[in-house]
N, C-alpha and C positions, 0 to 999 in steps of 0.2 A: 262316663269318662271315655275319651277317645283312646284308640289303640296307640300304644307307645310306638313312635316311628323307629325305623331301622337304624337311624343315625343317633338315637338317644345315647347319652354319654355313658361310657364305662368309667365312672368316676373313681373307681379304685386305682386308675392310672395316675391320679393326681396326688401330689404330696400335700401336707397339711395346710399350708397357706393358700395355694391355688384352690384347693377343695373348699376351704371356708369362704373364699371370695365367690366361687361358683355358686355355692348354696345361698349366699346373700343375694347374688344376682337373680337367682331363681325366685327367691322370696320377693324381691323388689318388683320383678316383672309380673308376678301373680297379683301383687297388690295394686300395681298400676292398671292392670287389665280389669281389676274389680272396680276401682274408683274412676277410671278414665277409659272405658271400653273403646273410645274413638281415638285413643292415643296412637301415634305413628312414629316409627323409627326413621330418622333421616340418616341414610347410610351413604357413606362415601365409597363403600365396597372395599375399604381397607381393613386392616387386622382387627382393630378394636370393634368396629361395627359388625364384623363377621362373628365375633364372640357374642355380642348382644343378639344378633340375628339368630344364631344357632340356639341360644337359650330361649329366645322368643318362640322359635319354631316348635320347641318341645313343651314349654310351660305356659305360653300365652299365644297359641297359634291363631287366635282371632285378631290379634293386633296386626296392622298392616305395616309395610315398609316402603319407603320412597327413596329415590335417588335423583340427583340433579344432573341431567345430561347437558353439560354446558356447551357441547359442540367441540370441545377441545380436550376431551379426556384421552388418556392413553388407550391404545387398542387393547391392552391387557385388562384394563379396568372395564371397558365395555364388554369384553368377553366374560367377565365374572358374572354378568347377569345370566348368561346361558349356563354357566357352571352351576349357579344357584338353582336355576329352574330344573336342571337335570338331577341334581343331588337331593334337593329338598322337595321337589314337586310343588314349588311355591313361586308366585310371581312377585316381582318388584315393580312398583308403579313409577314410571319415569315422568319427570317434569322438565320442560325445555324452555329456554328463553324466547321472548318475542322476537321473531326474525327481523321485523322492521326496525326495532330498537337497535339490534346488532348492526344492521346495515347502516343506519344513521351514524352510529358511533364510529364505525370503521371509516366511513366516508369523511367524517369530520376530523378524525384523529389518526387514522392509519391502522393497519392490521395488528401492529405490535406496540400500540401506544402505551400499554401497561408498563413498558420498560422506561418510559420517559419521566413519569412522576408517580408518587404515591396516590395523588388525587385521581389520575387517569386509571391507575390500576384498580382503585376502589370503585371507580365508575364502571369499569368492566365487570368486576365482581358483582356489583349491584344489579347490572343487567342480566348477567348469565347465571347468578346464584341466588341473590337475595330476593329479587322480585318473583322468580319461579317458586322459591320456598314460601313466600308470603301467600301465593295462590294455593300451594299444596296444603298449607296449614289453615286456610280460611275455614271457619266454622267448627274447627276442632277444639277440644278443651286441653290437650296436652301433646307434647312431643318428647321424643327420647333421643339422646345422643350417645356417642361413644367417647366423649371428651374425658381426659384425665388431667389431674393437677400437674403431674410430672412433665407434661408435654411442652409447656412454655411458661414464662414468667407471667404472661397475661391470664393464665389459668390456675395460678397457685392458690387462689382463694375460692376455687370452684366449689359450689354446693351440690350435694347429691340431688336435692330438690329445690327448685326456686321458681319464682314467678318471672316470666319473660315479658318485660314491659314492651320490648321492641315489637313483638308479635302478638302480645295480648293473650297469653295462655300459660299454663303450667309447663315447666320444663324439667325433665329428669335426666340426670347424668350418673347412671348407676355404676360406672367404672371409675368414679372420681378418685378413689384411693388405690387403684391398681397401678402397678409399675409396668414398664415395658417387659420385664422378665415375667411378670405374672401373666400378661396377655399371651406371651408365647408359650409359657408352660401349659396353659389351658388349650391353646390351639394344637400344640404337639400332642398333649395327653389325650385329647378327645378327637383328634383327627379332623379338625375343622378345616374346610377348604379356605384358601387365602390367595390374595392377589400375587402373582409371580413376581411383580416388581419388588416385593419385599426381599426377595432373594438376590436382588440386584442393587441393594444399597439404598432403597427408598423406604424408610420407616414411616414417613408421612407422604401421602399421595394426593395430589390435586390435579389441576389442568396440566397438560403436557408441557406447554411453553413456560409455565411458572413453577415447575418442580424439577429438581435434579437429585441425583444420588448424593448422600452426604459423605464427607471425608472423615477419616479416623479422628476421634476426639471432638467432633462437632455435636451440637445438641440435636435432639431428634427432629426438630422442625427447621433445622438450618437449610434444608433443601427447598423450603417453601419461600418464594419471593426473595431469593438469596441476594439480590442486588440492593435490597432495602435495608434500612436500619432495623435492628432486632426488635424494637418496641412497636413496630407497625404490623407485625405478622398475624393479623386476623383479616378475614375477608368481609365481615359484616354479618355473617350468619349468627355469630355469637357476640353481638354488640355489648351485651352485659358484662363480658369479660374485661371490657375496657372502660367500665363506668367511672373509674377513678383515674383514668389516664388522660393526658392532655391531647394525645393523638388518637382520636376516635373516628 
């Protein structure tokens, strides 16, 4: 058994519900590591993924973490990689889009074509996010996300474990039943580092030109692709969330 890291949780700081959720997350990750030792966390470096990463670092340290550097992330998000490296003494593996595909797309449609139509926005997401993730997951048997049902209507039937037909492997969503308040109770209670954009009104964080702070009363993902209709707010990484929607 490895030495308990210095950032291991003082779980006595958690009240009953967050404590129960944390213990379930611990058990889920230990089980995932046992049955899928090649599983990887796909992290956006936002709050939910930091909770999963923190738990993984303690209970399933052999599992790896990746993030997609789209070339358009906020500076604060990029800085999180250094924060993680210093705090946890762990590396995150970055996957980046094909520069030639980006150049071709920009030459054909312009630098900010994603504002022009849902189709062009999804094409940009495909180049900058979906294709790099496909490369990152190639040959693996499972991946892990920080998705929650509460985040959007497209996620309200999210399963904790499912087969991801789009990428051809098992997918685990261990925070499925967590609420926004649960996430932050654990972050505050355990002292988990988090993206400073969350303190500036960004509950959901993506690429800089496609993400804004939300206004009072708006849903948690209202700042993502805010110029679109609310039923289109997925980028393609979680295509299964839209399996029964007409706008996929």
